[in-house]
C-alpha positions in Angstrom: -1.6 30.4 17.4 -1.6 32.8 15.1 -3.6 31.6 12.0 -1.4 31.8 8.8 -2.6 32.6 5.3 -2.8 29.8 2.7 0.3 31.3 0.8 2.2 31.7 4.6 1.8 28.3 5.0 3.0 26.9 1.8 6.1 29.4 2.2 7.0 28.5 5.4 6.9 24.6 4.5 8.8 25.1 0.9 11.6 27.5 2.8 12.2 25.2 5.9 11.0 21.8 5.1 11.8 19.1 2.4 9.2 17.0 0.2 9.2 13.7 -0.8 10.3 12.5 -4.1 10.4 15.9 -6.0 12.3 18.3 -6.8 11.5 21.2 -4.6 11.5 24.6 -6.6 8.3 23.8 -8.8 6.1 22.5 -6.0 2.7 23.5 -5.0 1.5 21.8 -2.1 -2.2 22.3 -0.8 -2.3 23.8 2.6 -4.5 21.5 4.5 -5.9 22.7 7.8 -8.6 20.5 8.4 -10.8 17.1 7.4 -13.3 15.1 7.9 -14.5 11.8 6.7 -13.9 11.6 3.0 -13.3 15.4 2.8 -10.5 17.4 3.8 -10.3 21.3 3.2 -7.4 23.8 2.6 -6.6 27.1 4.4 -8.9 28.9 1.9 -11.7 27.0 2.7 -11.9 24.5 -0.6 -13.2 21.3 0.1 -11.5 18.2 -1.4 -13.0 14.9 -2.1 -10.2 12.5 -0.8 -9.8 9.8 -3.6 -6.6 9.0 -2.8 -6.9 8.1 1.4 -4.1 10.8 1.5 -1.3 7.8 0.6 -3.7 4.9 0.9 -3.9 5.0 4.4 -6.6 6.9 6.0 -9.0 3.9 5.5 -11.5 4.6 8.3 -11.6 8.1 6.8 -10.2 11.5 8.4 -10.7 12.1 12.0 -12.6 9.3 13.3 -14.0 10.1 16.7 -13.5 6.8 18.3 -9.9 6.8 17.0 -9.1 10.4 18.0 -10.5 9.8 21.5 -8.6 6.8 22.0 -5.3 8.6 21.0 -6.4 11.4 23.4 -7.3 9.1 26.4 -3.8 7.0 25.9 -1.9 10.3 25.7 -3.2 11.5 29.0 -1.9 8.0 30.7 1.1 7.0 29.0 2.7 8.2 25.8 5.9 6.6 25.7 7.9 4.3 27.7 11.2 2.3 26.7 10.5 -0.8 24.1 12.0 -3.0 27.0 8.7 -2.3 28.9 5.4 -4.3 28.5 2.2 -2.2 28.0 -1.3 -3.1 28.2 -1.9 -1.5 24.4 0.9 -3.2 22.9 -0.1 -6.6 24.8 -3.3 -6.2 23.4 -2.6 -5.4 20.1 -0.1 -8.2 19.7 -3.0 -10.8 20.7 -5.4 -9.0 18.1 -2.9 -9.4 15.2 -2.7 -13.1 15.8 -6.5 -13.6 16.0 -7.0 -11.8 12.5 -4.0 -12.5 10.4 -4.2 -16.0 8.5 -3.2 -19.2 10.1 -0.6 -19.5 12.8 0.9 -16.2 12.2 1.5 -15.4 16.1 3.9 -13.0 17.3 4.7 -9.5 16.1 7.7 -6.8 16.1 6.4 -3.3 15.8 7.9 -0.5 14.0 7.0 3.2 12.9 6.4 2.5 9.1 6.2 0.2 6.3 9.9 0.5 5.5 11.0 -0.4 9.0 8.6 -3.3 8.8 10.5 -4.3 5.8 13.9 -3.8 7.3 13.2 -6.0 9.9 11.7 -8.7 8.1 14.7 -9.3 6.3 16.7 -9.6 9.1 14.2 -12.3 10.7 14.3 -14.0 7.5 18.0 -14.2 7.1 18.6 -15.0 10.9 16.0 -17.9 10.9 17.3 -19.4 7.6 20.7 -18.7 7.8 20.5 -17.8 4.3 21.2 -14.4 2.6 19.3 -13.7 -0.8 15.8 -11.9 -1.1 14.0 -12.3 -4.0 11.4 -9.5 -4.8 9.7 -8.0 -8.0 10.8 -5.2 -10.4 7.1 -3.2 -10.2 7.1 -3.0 -6.7 7.8 -0.5 -3.7 8.8 -1.5 -0.2 10.1 1.5 1.5 12.7 4.1 1.1 15.5 2.9 3.6 18.4 1.1 2.9 17.1 -2.4 3.0 13.3 -1.4 1.8 14.9 0.7 -1.1 17.0 -2.6 -2.0 13.8 -4.6 -2.0 12.0 -1.7 -4.1 12.1 -2.8 -8.0 11.1 0.4 -9.8 13.0 3.7 -10.6 13.3 5.1 -6.9 15.7 2.3 -6.1 18.4 3.6 -8.8 19.3 6.9 -7.2 20.1 5.1 -3.7 22.3 2.3 -5.3 24.4 0.5 -4.4 21.7 -0.4 -1.9 21.7 -3.6 0.5 23.1 -6.6 -1.2 21.5 -9.8 -1.7 18.6 -8.9 -3.4 17.3 -10.6 -7.0 14.3 -8.9 -8.5 11.9 -11.1 -10.9 9.3 -10.2 -13.4 5.5 -9.5 -12.5 2.3 -11.1 -12.9 1.2 -8.1 -15.1 -1.4 -9.2 -17.3 -2.3 -6.3 -19.0 1.3 -6.1 -20.1 2.3 -9.5 -20.0 6.3 -9.4 -20.0 6.0 -13.0 -21.6 3.7 -11.9 -24.3 0.9 -13.8 -23.4 -2.9 -12.3 -23.1 -5.4 -13.2 -20.4 -7.1 -15.5 -22.8 -4.0 -17.6 -23.8 -2.0 -17.2 -20.3 0.4 -20.2 -19.6 1.5 -18.6 -16.2 4.9 -18.1 -17.5 5.3 -15.4 -14.3 4.9 -18.4 -12.3 7.3 -20.6 -13.9 9.8 -17.8 -14.3 9.9 -17.6 -10.2 11.1 -21.0 -10.0 13.6 -20.4 -12.8 15.0 -17.8 -11.0 15.3 -19.5 -7.8 17.3 -22.2 -9.7 19.8 -19.8 -11.3 20.3 -18.1 -7.6 20.9 -21.3 -5.7 17.6 -22.4 -3.7 20.0 -22.8 -0.6 21.1 -19.3 -0.9 17.4 -17.8 -0.5 16.1 -16.6 2.7 12.7 -15.4 1.5 10.2 -14.0 -1.5 8.6 -10.7 -0.9 5.8 -9.5 -2.7 3.2 -7.0 -2.3 -0.2 -8.3 -1.5 -1.6 -6.7 -4.4 1.1 -4.5 -5.9 0.3 -0.7 -5.0 1.8 2.2 -6.7 3.5 0.5 -9.2 0.2 0.3 -11.1 -2.3 -1.7 -9.1 -1.1 -5.2 -10.3 -3.6 -7.8 -9.6 -2.1 -11.3 -9.7 -4.1 -14.3 -11.4 -6.2 -16.4 -8.8 -3.3 -19.4 -8.7 -0.4 -17.0 -8.4 0.0 -16.6 -4.9 -1.0 -20.2 -4.0 1.5 -21.6 -6.3 4.4 -19.2 -5.0 3.4 -20.4 -1.6 3.9 -24.2 -2.9 7.3 -23.1 -4.6 8.6 -21.5 -1.4 7.7 -24.8 0.6 9.5 -26.8 -2.1 12.5 -24.9 -1.5 12.3 -24.2 2.5 12.1 -20.4 1.3 10.3 -17.9 3.5 7.0 -15.9 1.8 6.7 -12.7 3.0 3.8 -10.6 2.2 3.9 -6.8 2.2 0.5 -5.8 3.1 1.6 -2.1 3.8 -0.9 -0.6 1.4 -2.8 -3.6 0.5 -4.0 -4.6 3.9 -6.8 -3.3 6.4 -9.6 -4.1 4.2 -8.5 -2.2 1.1 -9.2 -5.2 -1.1 -12.6 -6.2 1.1 -10.3 -8.5 3.4 -8.0 -8.0 6.1 -5.0 -8.5 4.2 -4.6 -9.5 0.3 -3.4 -12.8 0.6 -6.6 -13.7 2.3 -8.4 -13.5 -1.3 -6.2 -16.2 -2.1 -6.4 -18.3 1.1 -2.3 -18.2 1.5 -0.7 -18.0 4.6 2.6 -16.4 4.5 5.4 -16.8 6.8 5.6 -13.3 7.8 3.3 -10.5 7.1 4.7 -6.7 7.0 2.3 -4.1 7.4 1.6 -0.1 8.4 -0.7 2.4 6.9 -4.3 1.2 7.4 -3.2 -0.5 10.7 -4.0 2.9 12.6 -5.7 4.6 9.6 -2.8 6.9 9.5 -3.3 8.6 12.7 -0.2 7.7 14.4 3.0 6.0 12.7 2.9 2.4 13.3 4.5 -0.6 11.3 4.3 -4.3 12.3 6.1 -7.9 11.2 4.0 -10.5 12.1 5.5 -14.1 11.9 4.3 -17.6 12.1 4.9 -19.4 15.3 7.8 -21.8 14.0 9.5 -18.5 13.5 8.7 -16.8 16.7 9.7 -20.1 18.5 13.2 -19.9 17.0 13.7 -16.3 18.9 13.0 -18.0 22.1 16.8 -19.2 22.6 18.3 -17.2 19.6 18.9 -13.3 19.9 17.0 -11.2 17.9 19.3 -8.7 17.0 17.0 -5.8 16.5 15.6 -3.1 18.1 14.1 0.5 17.6 13.4 3.2 20.0 9.7 3.4 19.3 9.1 -0.2 19.3 5.7 -0.9 20.5 5.0 3.0 21.3 1.9 3.0 23.4 0.4 5.9 21.7 0.4 4.0 18.4 -1.0 0.5 19.7 -3.6 2.4 21.3 -4.7 3.8 17.9 -4.3 0.6 16.1 -6.7 -1.0 18.7 -9.2 1.7 18.1 -9.0 1.7 14.6 -9.2 -2.3 14.3 -12.4 -1.7 16.8 -13.7 0.6 14.3 -13.3 -1.5 11.4 -14.9 -4.5 12.9 -18.1 -2.4 14.8 -18.8 -0.1 11.8 -18.5 -3.2 9.2 -16.0 -1.0 7.3 -14.7 -4.0 5.5 -18.3 -5.0 4.1 -18.4 -1.5 2.9 -15.2 -1.7 0.8 -16.7 -4.8 -1.0 -20.1 -3.3 -1.4 -19.0 -0.1 -2.8 -16.2 -1.7 -4.5 -18.3 -4.0 -6.3 -20.5 -0.7 -7.6 -17.2 1.2 -8.2 -15.6 -1.7 -10.5 -18.8 -1.9 -12.4 -18.5 2.4 -12.9 -14.9 1.9 -14.0 -15.8 -0.7 -16.8 -18.6 1.8 -17.9 -16.2 4.5 -17.9 -13.7 2.4 -20.0 -16.4 1.4 -22.6 -16.9 5.4 -23.1 -13.4 6.6 -23.1 -10.8 5.3 -25.6 -8.1 6.9 -23.4 -8.7 3.9 -20.9 -6.8 1.0 -21.6 -7.3 -1.0 -18.9 -9.4 -0.9 -15.6 -8.0 -2.7 -12.3 -10.3 -2.8 -9.2 -10.5 -5.5 -6.0 -12.3 -4.0 -3.3 -11.6 -0.2 -3.2 -8.2 -0.8 -4.6 -8.9 0.4 -7.9 -6.9 2.3 -11.0 -7.2 3.4 -14.6 -4.5 2.7 -16.9 -4.5 5.5 -19.7 -3.0 4.6 -23.3 -2.9 6.8 -26.4 -3.8 3.6 -28.3 -5.5 0.6 -27.2 -3.8 -1.7 -29.7 -0.1 -0.4 -28.9 -0.7 0.4 -25.2 1.5 3.5 -25.7 1.0 4.8 -22.0 -0.8 8.6 -21.9 0.5 10.9 -19.2 -2.2 11.8 -16.7 -0.9 14.6 -15.4 -3.3 16.9 -16.9 -6.2 15.0 -15.6 -4.6 14.9 -12.2 -4.6 18.6 -12.4 -7.8 19.2 -13.5 -9.2 16.9 -11.0 -7.6 18.5 -7.8 -8.6 22.0 -9.4 -12.0 20.9 -9.2 -11.8 19.5 -5.9 -11.4 15.8 -6.6 -7.6 14.9 -4.8 -6.2 11.8 -6.8 -2.7 10.9 -7.2 -1.2 8.8 -10.3 1.9 6.6 -11.1 3.4 7.1 -14.6 0.4 6.6 -16.9 -2.2 5.3 -14.1 -4.7 7.4 -12.3 -5.6 5.6 -8.7 -9.2 5.9 -7.1 -8.5 4.6 -3.7 -11.1 6.4 -1.3 -11.3 6.1 2.3 -13.3 2.5 2.9 -16.1 4.5 4.5 -17.3 6.3 1.1 -20.7 5.9 -0.3 -22.1 5.2 -3.7 -23.2 9.0 -3.8 -19.9 10.2 -2.8 -18.2 7.7 -5.3 -20.4 9.3 -8.0 -19.4 12.7 -7.0 -15.8 11.9 -7.9 -16.5 9.7 -10.9 -18.6 12.5 -12.7 -15.5 14.7 -12.5 -13.4 11.9 -13.6 -15.6 11.4 -16.6 -15.4 15.2 -17.5 -11.7 15.3 -17.3 -11.2 12.1 -19.5 -13.7 13.4 -22.4 -11.9 17.3 -22.1 -8.2 16.2 -21.6 -7.5 12.6 -22.5 -9.5 11.3 -25.2 -8.5 14.4 -27.4 -4.9 12.7 -27.2 -6.0 8.9 -28.3 -4.6 7.9 -32.1 -3.1 11.4 -32.5 -6.5 13.4 -32.3 -6.1 16.7 -31.7 
């Protein structure tokens, strides 16, 4: 194959392919050619420290040899067969998911991504309950397909409307910007009472499920109070409503546990997941349901199907990824290094007035930037993001939030490498904008 220059790669991609969530003309994509561990390189040989895990999915790091070999070995035997067939990797992966998910979650419907998983979770919830409505939060992202974008609460839903009917949104447990006017010290858990109030208005017997991200991801990394998930579980049980945890981003060790809900000892009725299940190496999504839901479909038709359901190559990649997590104690590293990162973020917050809030659980962390800590007026992180990428630290942001979500294999030394650049960028570009300073 002819080796293209960096500019040729960019030009080809921009001329003949679409990029997500962007007007196409002003894009300047990085022409990536290789990756290893917590780093990747562009076509000019520049190295980047991956502080975003690409899309928060390279949990095991780039190009892990065990996962790559499993893909190669499976490809040599069987890449694809009809989803009506049974395969060894599909069966073994289903069994493994039953073992590592909480409570009696037992049976899995496979898809190829998080949006597909959420689409099919909606179907399963509606089939099982005979009800139509789905409740979801405003500060949420559940995917870009017809049903998943309807679940999504943020601005990305609006251009796609009218989307799937039957979705009702409710407010979030966003402690830093409490929509009910409380502070962490005065909190009365109105965010939980609000959920039950919405249920009453919408009709408890009309609601099939409540879907929430285990920890809200791209909408600002919102970590709920410790009693939030348990109390929503109680509310769902009270009204016979299914509870769905979207663990697409917050699962697979990102918070230090298999799934974010494990931090609060909650057993949802359905878990949807993707991303870290294969560490992004091969597309795969999953809908994992409790045993009572699985048994319902023993004598009721599951009216759902996908060409790539249970894809052999993807299932083999997932098995190798999970083995890697366990054998190399990667989640333990996420907890240990995550505690160190949380400490460092608090130090940065003390030093830089442009940081309004630092949020962290495991290696799921973010800085919320503000112009004024009293008013909490948002501060655009784009200049900081550009500075970091120019200096070889790859990050992503959402509105005024800068995410720090590296591969779970990262070391303290590698973290410090990126945090040093963030420290410099905050001082040079962000702090000067606080309180109107120039």
